[in-house]
C-alpha positions in Angstrom: 13.8 -7.0 30.0 17.2 -5.5 30.8 20.2 -6.2 28.6 21.9 -8.7 30.8 18.7 -10.8 31.2 18.2 -10.6 27.4 21.7 -11.9 26.8 21.4 -14.6 29.4 18.3 -15.9 27.7 20.4 -16.6 24.6 23.4 -18.0 26.6 25.5 -14.8 26.0 27.6 -12.7 28.3 28.0 -8.9 28.2 31.5 -9.5 26.8 31.7 -11.8 23.8 34.2 -12.7 21.1 33.2 -11.6 17.6 35.2 -14.3 15.9 34.0 -17.8 15.3 37.1 -19.8 14.3 35.4 -23.1 13.5 36.0 -26.4 15.2 33.8 -25.3 18.1 36.2 -22.4 19.0 35.5 -18.8 19.6 38.6 -16.7 19.6 40.1 -15.7 23.0 42.1 -12.9 21.4 40.7 -9.4 22.1 40.8 -7.1 19.1 39.4 -3.6 19.3 36.2 -3.5 21.4 32.8 -2.9 19.7 30.4 -1.5 22.2 26.7 -2.2 21.5 24.4 0.6 22.7 20.6 0.4 22.6 19.3 3.2 20.4 16.1 3.2 22.4 17.6 4.4 25.7 21.4 4.6 25.3 21.9 1.6 27.6 25.1 -0.4 27.0 24.2 -3.9 26.0 27.7 -5.1 26.1 31.0 -5.4 24.2 32.0 -7.7 21.3 35.7 -7.9 20.5 36.7 -7.6 16.9 38.8 -10.0 14.9 42.5 -9.8 14.9 44.5 -10.2 11.7 45.9 -13.5 12.9 42.4 -14.8 13.6 41.2 -13.6 10.2 43.8 -15.8 8.5 42.8 -18.8 10.7 39.1 -18.3 9.8 40.0 -18.2 6.1 42.1 -21.3 6.3 39.5 -23.3 8.2 36.7 -22.2 5.9 38.7 -23.4 2.9 39.2 -26.8 4.6 35.5 -27.0 5.5 34.6 -26.3 1.9 36.6 -29.3 0.6 34.4 -31.5 2.8 31.1 -29.8 2.3 31.1 -29.5 -1.5 31.1 -33.3 -1.8 28.2 -33.7 0.6 25.0 -34.6 -1.3 22.7 -31.6 -1.6 19.7 -33.3 0.3 22.1 -34.0 3.2 23.0 -30.3 3.1 19.3 -29.5 3.3 19.1 -31.5 6.5 21.7 -29.3 8.1 19.7 -26.2 7.2 16.5 -27.8 8.6 18.2 -28.2 11.9 19.1 -24.5 11.9 15.5 -23.6 11.2 14.4 -25.7 14.2 16.9 -24.1 16.5 15.8 -20.6 15.3 12.2 -21.5 16.0 13.1 -22.5 19.6 14.9 -19.2 20.2 12.7 -16.9 18.1 11.2 -14.9 21.0 14.6 -14.2 22.7 16.4 -13.5 19.4 13.6 -11.2 18.2 13.8 -9.3 21.5 17.6 -8.9 21.1 17.2 -7.6 17.6 14.6 -5.1 18.9 16.9 -4.0 21.7 20.0 -3.7 19.7 18.6 -2.3 16.4 15.6 -0.5 17.7 12.8 -2.0 15.5 9.7 -2.9 17.4 9.3 -6.3 19.0 6.9 -7.5 16.3 9.3 -6.6 13.6 12.2 -8.2 15.5 10.2 -11.5 15.8 9.3 -11.1 12.1 12.9 -10.8 11.1 13.7 -14.1 12.9 10.7 -15.6 11.1 12.3 -14.6 7.8 15.4 -16.6 8.8 13.2 -19.6 9.5 11.3 -19.1 6.2 14.4 -18.9 4.1 15.8 -22.0 5.8 12.6 -23.9 5.0 12.8 -22.7 1.4 16.4 -23.8 1.2 15.5 -27.3 2.5 13.2 -27.8 -0.4 15.7 -26.2 -2.8 18.3 -28.8 -1.7 16.4 -31.4 -3.9 15.9 -28.9 -6.8 19.3 -27.7 -7.9 18.4 -28.4 -11.5 20.4 -28.0 -14.7 19.3 -28.5 -18.3 19.8 -31.1 -20.9 20.3 -29.9 -24.5 20.4 -31.7 -27.8 23.9 -31.8 -29.3 24.4 -31.1 -33.0 26.9 -33.9 -33.1 25.8 -37.5 -33.4 26.5 -39.7 -30.5 27.0 -36.8 -28.1 25.0 -35.7 -25.0 25.2 -32.2 -23.7 23.9 -30.8 -20.4 24.6 -28.2 -17.8 25.1 -28.5 -14.0 25.7 -26.2 -11.1 28.7 -26.8 -8.8 29.5 -25.3 -5.4 31.2 -21.9 -5.7 33.4 -21.9 -2.6 33.5 -19.2 0.2 30.7 -16.6 0.3 31.5 -13.4 2.1 28.5 -11.7 3.6 28.5 -8.1 4.7 25.2 -7.1 6.3 23.7 -3.8 7.5 22.3 -2.8 10.8 18.6 -2.5 9.7 18.2 -6.2 9.2 20.9 -7.5 11.4 20.1 -11.3 11.1 17.7 -11.9 8.2 20.0 -10.8 5.4 22.7 -13.2 6.7 20.2 -16.0 6.6 19.0 -15.1 3.1 22.6 -15.6 1.9 24.0 -18.3 4.2 21.1 -20.8 4.1 21.0 -20.8 0.3 24.8 -20.9 0.2 24.8 -23.9 2.5 22.5 -26.1 0.4 24.6 -25.0 -2.7 27.7 -26.5 -1.0 29.3 -23.3 0.0 30.8 -22.0 3.3 29.8 -18.6 4.6 31.9 -16.0 6.4 29.9 -13.2 7.9 30.9 -9.6 8.7 27.9 -8.0 10.4 27.3 -4.3 11.1 29.3 -3.0 14.1 26.1 -1.5 15.3 24.4 -4.8 15.9 27.2 -7.3 16.9 25.3 -9.3 19.6 22.5 -10.2 17.2 25.2 -11.7 14.9 26.9 -13.6 17.7 23.6 -15.0 19.0 22.6 -16.2 15.5 25.9 -17.9 14.9 25.8 -19.7 18.3 22.2 -20.9 17.7 22.9 -22.3 14.3 26.4 -23.7 14.9 25.2 -25.4 18.1 22.5 -27.1 16.1 25.0 -28.2 13.4 27.6 -29.5 15.8 25.0 -31.5 17.8 24.2 -33.4 14.6 27.8 -34.0 13.5 27.9 -31.5 10.7 31.1 -29.6 9.8 31.4 -25.8 10.2 29.3 -24.0 7.6 29.2 -20.6 9.1 32.1 -18.4 10.3 32.0 -15.0 11.9 34.4 -12.0 11.8 33.9 -8.5 13.2 35.8 -5.3 12.6 35.9 -2.0 14.5 37.3 -0.1 11.5 37.2 -0.3 7.7 40.6 -1.9 7.2 39.5 -5.5 7.7 36.4 -4.9 5.7 38.5 -3.8 2.8 40.8 -6.8 3.1 37.7 -9.0 3.2 36.4 -7.5 0.0 39.8 -7.7 -1.7 40.4 -11.3 -0.6 40.8 -13.5 -3.7 39.9 -16.6 -1.7 36.3 -15.4 -1.6 34.7 -15.8 -5.0 31.5 -14.0 -4.0 30.9 -11.0 -1.8 27.3 -10.3 -0.9 27.0 -6.7 0.3 24.0 -4.9 1.8 24.3 -1.2 2.5 24.4 2.2 1.0 24.9 2.9 -2.7 28.0 4.9 -2.0 29.8 2.0 -0.2 28.3 -0.6 -2.5 29.8 1.0 -5.6 33.2 0.8 -4.0 32.6 -2.8 -3.1 31.5 -3.7 -6.6 34.6 -1.9 -8.1 37.0 -3.7 -5.8 35.6 -7.1 -6.3 35.4 -6.6 -10.1 39.0 -5.6 -10.1 40.0 -9.0 -8.8 37.5 -10.7 -11.1 35.3 -11.8 -8.3 31.5 -11.8 -8.1 29.5 -9.3 -6.1 25.9 -9.4 -5.1 24.8 -5.9 -4.2 21.6 -4.9 -2.3 21.9 -1.1 -2.0 19.7 1.9 -1.6 16.0 2.3 -2.3 13.8 5.4 -2.9 10.5 3.6 -3.2 7.2 5.1 -4.4 3.6 4.3 -4.2 1.4 5.6 -7.0 -2.3 6.2 -6.0 -4.6 6.8 -9.0 -8.1 8.2 -9.0 -9.7 4.8 -9.0 -7.7 3.4 -6.0 -9.4 1.9 -2.9 -8.1 4.2 -0.2 -9.1 1.7 2.5 -6.2 -0.4 1.1 -3.9 2.4 0.2 -3.8 4.4 3.5 -2.6 1.6 5.8 -0.1 0.4 3.2 1.4 3.9 2.9 1.6 4.5 6.7 3.2 1.1 7.4 5.6 1.4 4.4 6.7 4.9 5.5 7.0 4.5 9.2 7.8 0.8 9.7 11.3 0.3 11.3 11.3 4.1 11.6 11.9 4.5 7.9 15.1 2.4 8.1 14.2 -0.3 5.5 15.6 -0.3 2.0 11.9 -0.9 0.9 10.5 2.0 3.0 7.9 4.1 1.1 9.6 7.5 0.7 7.5 9.0 -2.1 3.7 9.1 -2.5 2.8 9.9 -6.0 -1.0 10.7 -5.8 -3.5 11.9 -8.4 -3.9 15.6 -8.1 -7.7 15.3 -7.4 -6.9 13.2 -4.3 -4.0 15.1 -2.7 -5.9 17.1 0.0 -8.1 14.2 1.0 -5.2 11.7 1.2 -2.9 14.0 3.1 -5.7 14.6 5.7 -6.2 10.9 6.2 -2.5 10.2 6.4 -2.0 13.0 8.9 -4.7 11.3 11.1 -2.8 8.0 10.9 0.5 9.6 11.6 -0.8 11.3 14.7 -1.8 7.9 16.0 1.7 6.6 15.4 3.2 9.7 17.2 1.4 8.7 20.3 2.9 5.3 20.3 6.6 6.0 19.7 8.9 4.5 22.3 10.5 1.3 23.7 10.7 -1.2 20.9 10.0 -4.1 23.3 6.8 -2.5 24.6 3.9 -4.4 22.8 2.0 -1.1 22.4 4.8 0.7 20.5 4.3 1.3 16.8 7.6 3.0 16.0 11.0 2.8 17.7 14.1 4.9 17.4 16.6 5.6 14.7 19.9 3.8 15.0 22.1 6.7 16.2 22.6 10.4 16.5 24.0 10.6 13.0 20.7 9.3 11.6 18.8 11.9 13.6 21.0 14.6 12.2 20.4 13.5 8.7 16.7 13.4 9.3 16.7 17.0 10.6 18.9 18.1 7.7 16.5 16.6 5.2 13.5 18.3 6.8 15.3 21.7 6.6 16.3 21.1 3.0 12.8 20.2 2.1 11.5 23.4 3.7 14.2 25.4 1.8 13.0 23.9 -1.4 9.5 25.3 -0.8 8.1 22.3 1.0 5.5 22.3 3.8 5.8 19.9 6.7 2.3 18.7 7.3 3.2 16.7 10.4 6.4 15.7 12.2 9.7 17.2 11.4 11.2 17.2 14.9 13.5 15.1 17.0 12.0 14.0 20.4 14.0 15.5 23.2 11.7 14.4 26.1 13.3 11.0 26.4 16.5 9.1 26.1 17.3 7.5 22.7 17.2 8.6 19.1 13.6 9.2 18.4 12.0 11.4 15.7 8.5 12.2 14.5 7.2 10.5 11.4 7.0 13.2 8.8 4.9 14.1 5.8 6.1 16.8 3.4 4.2 18.5 0.6 5.2 21.0 -2.0 8.7 19.9 -2.8 9.3 19.5 -6.6 9.6 15.9 -7.5 12.9 16.4 -9.2 14.6 18.1 -6.3 17.7 16.6 -4.9 16.2 16.0 -1.4 13.5 13.8 -3.0 16.0 11.9 -5.1 18.2 11.2 -2.1 17.5 8.2 0.2 17.3 9.5 3.8 17.1 6.5 6.1 14.3 8.0 8.2 10.5 8.3 8.3 10.0 11.1 5.8 7.3 10.8 3.1 7.2 13.3 0.2 3.7 13.8 -1.4 4.0 14.4 -5.1 0.9 15.1 -7.3 0.4 13.9 -10.9 -2.1 14.5 -13.6 -2.0 11.2 -15.6 -0.5 7.8 -15.2 2.3 8.5 -17.7 3.5 11.4 -15.6 3.2 9.3 -12.4 5.4 6.5 -13.9 7.9 9.1 -15.2 8.2 10.7 -11.7 8.6 7.3 -10.1 11.4 6.2 -12.5 13.2 9.5 -12.4 15.2 8.7 -9.2 18.6 6.9 -9.4 17.4 4.0 -7.2 15.2 1.1 -8.5 14.3 -1.3 -5.7 10.6 -1.4 -4.8 7.4 0.2 -6.3 3.7 -0.1 -6.0 0.5 1.2 -7.5 -3.0 1.3 -5.9 -5.7 1.2 -8.6 -8.9 -0.5 -9.5 -8.1 -0.1 -13.2 -6.9 -3.3 -14.8 -5.5 -1.2 -17.7 -3.5 1.0 -15.3 -2.2 -2.0 -13.3 -1.0 -3.7 -16.5 0.5 -0.5 -17.8 2.5 -0.1 -14.5 3.7 -3.7 -14.8 4.6 -3.5 -18.5 8.2 -3.1 -19.9 7.4 0.6 -20.2 6.2 0.9 -16.6 8.0 0.5 -13.3 11.8 0.1 -13.7 12.2 -1.4 -10.2 13.2 -4.9 -9.3 9.9 -5.2 -7.3 6.6 -3.9 -8.6 3.3 -4.5 -6.7 -0.3 -3.8 -7.3 -2.6 -2.9 -4.4 0.0 -3.8 -1.8 2.8 -1.5 -0.5 6.5 -1.4 -1.2 7.7 -3.2 2.0 7.2 -6.7 3.2 8.6 -8.8 0.4 8.1 -12.5 0.6 11.1 -14.9 0.6 9.7 -16.9 -2.3 10.4 -14.2 -4.8 13.8 -12.9 -5.8 14.6 -9.8 -3.8 16.6 -6.9 -5.3 16.6 -3.9 -7.6 18.0 -2.1 -10.6 20.1 1.0 -11.3 21.9 2.3 -8.1 20.2 -0.5 -6.1 22.9 -2.7 -7.5 21.1 -5.3 -9.6 21.6 -8.2 -7.1 19.0 -10.8 -6.2 18.7 -12.7 -3.0 16.2 -15.1 -1.3 13.7 -17.0 -3.5 13.1 -17.9 -7.2 16.4 -18.9 -8.8 18.5 -16.5 -6.7 20.4 -19.7 -5.6 22.3 -19.7 -8.9 24.5 -16.8 -7.9 26.0 -19.0 -5.1 27.1 -21.7 -7.7 29.2 -22.0 -10.7 27.6 -23.0 -14.0 29.2 -25.8 -16.0 28.3 -27.1 -19.5 29.2 -30.8 -20.1 29.4 -32.7 -23.3 29.9 -36.5 -23.4 30.9 -38.2 -26.6 29.6 -41.8 -26.4 30.2 -42.6 -30.1 33.3 -44.1 -31.9 33.9 -40.9 -33.9 35.4 -37.5 -33.1 33.7 -34.8 -35.3 35.7 -31.6 -35.2 34.4 -28.1 -35.5 34.0 -26.6 -39.0 34.5 -30.1 -40.4 38.3 -30.0 -40.0 40.1 -33.3 -40.3 43.6 -34.4 -39.4 45.5 -37.2 -41.0 46.6 -38.8 -37.8 
């Protein structure tokens, strides 16, 4: 499907405003152009115009007004608004999934899967709208009742990355909506049309049912507006998904103004395979985790920590699997494709530099290690590297590309030590048939990551669990469990229903 046909299927043109002002208005002002290019073939998808400073102020003003109305809307009614968004996304799943594939480069199945994540988190949020529970506590004072409740926080600023151009927005905005908040989204400039399409689908559904504006959109072609967004005191929470380097700056700037930040940053995820592991489970999980989305997931498997007795056997099996993938690299919207392109030339350059650095460190490239020059687009070979020391800088650095480092270990204690030695702490996994090893891995002295799995890989987290990691991954949690609490303010309430007023420390006044 060519770009124009794809856009038309979603009611879009090849030139679109990147600013939703609320009140059924998309800005007619043309800020700097953001040109969307398909990483698969270099075709221009179209142009989205960035937000002007004047429009930014109008968005903020209207979002504040919308919050005053939305915060007083009963939570179950908020859930109905989100339910309508889910239904609209179901209707447009195929077209939006195809647009994500074309604009970001992930294969069609993953593009559709990302839209399904939007639907799933919306469904989760609908149920959550009737479960925003607080606690009741016993007061130490007679005739008093004490409890806590959660109140809407306000405006939520969402800054998302190119690799999940729509799902991360939904993780945040759907929960924020049922919590009574208004979301303002600044997507990646590499995937602007996916953001515009998502906003139009959801806002059309809301407007058709008489709901107020819940979701606003801004776009920037440079970093200045993004910095102003992060520094804006009108936004009590900034949710940022991206690199550790940028995330650290975001966290510092938001903390400086006493705001909250939800940070989902880098991952350097490992799978441990011990001598008891079922390799029929482990091999597919490793291949999918390492090459899925061309290695451009924060949960990508980047390190394979394998028992020294199994190294040669597993590398041979993985090489066979990788050779199958290499034959099916290409157009993301072709159903036979298993791996699409990297996002841009800079990513290709970083991939090649990491391969050279690994070889300089004594590593051997078992398979891969090259960019594909026989076609248009930013394609590389999925790569397996052996022989690099586990503590080398190239292993400890997250390269957003399909490179897997194979690291041997002698015993489980060493394996866990190797896994935890990197600065990131997002996702981790062990393949084992030993209950003792599994429990050791999951104990407080085991994996130090926010996600720890047994006999499944590092990628493919379900929305029902809280998603996020520790250390340089930022410590944030999105999606399921009680992640909703970050979008609300917590309030403790005490009611004195007696005729007395006992004061602290037994103090009494003669009044």
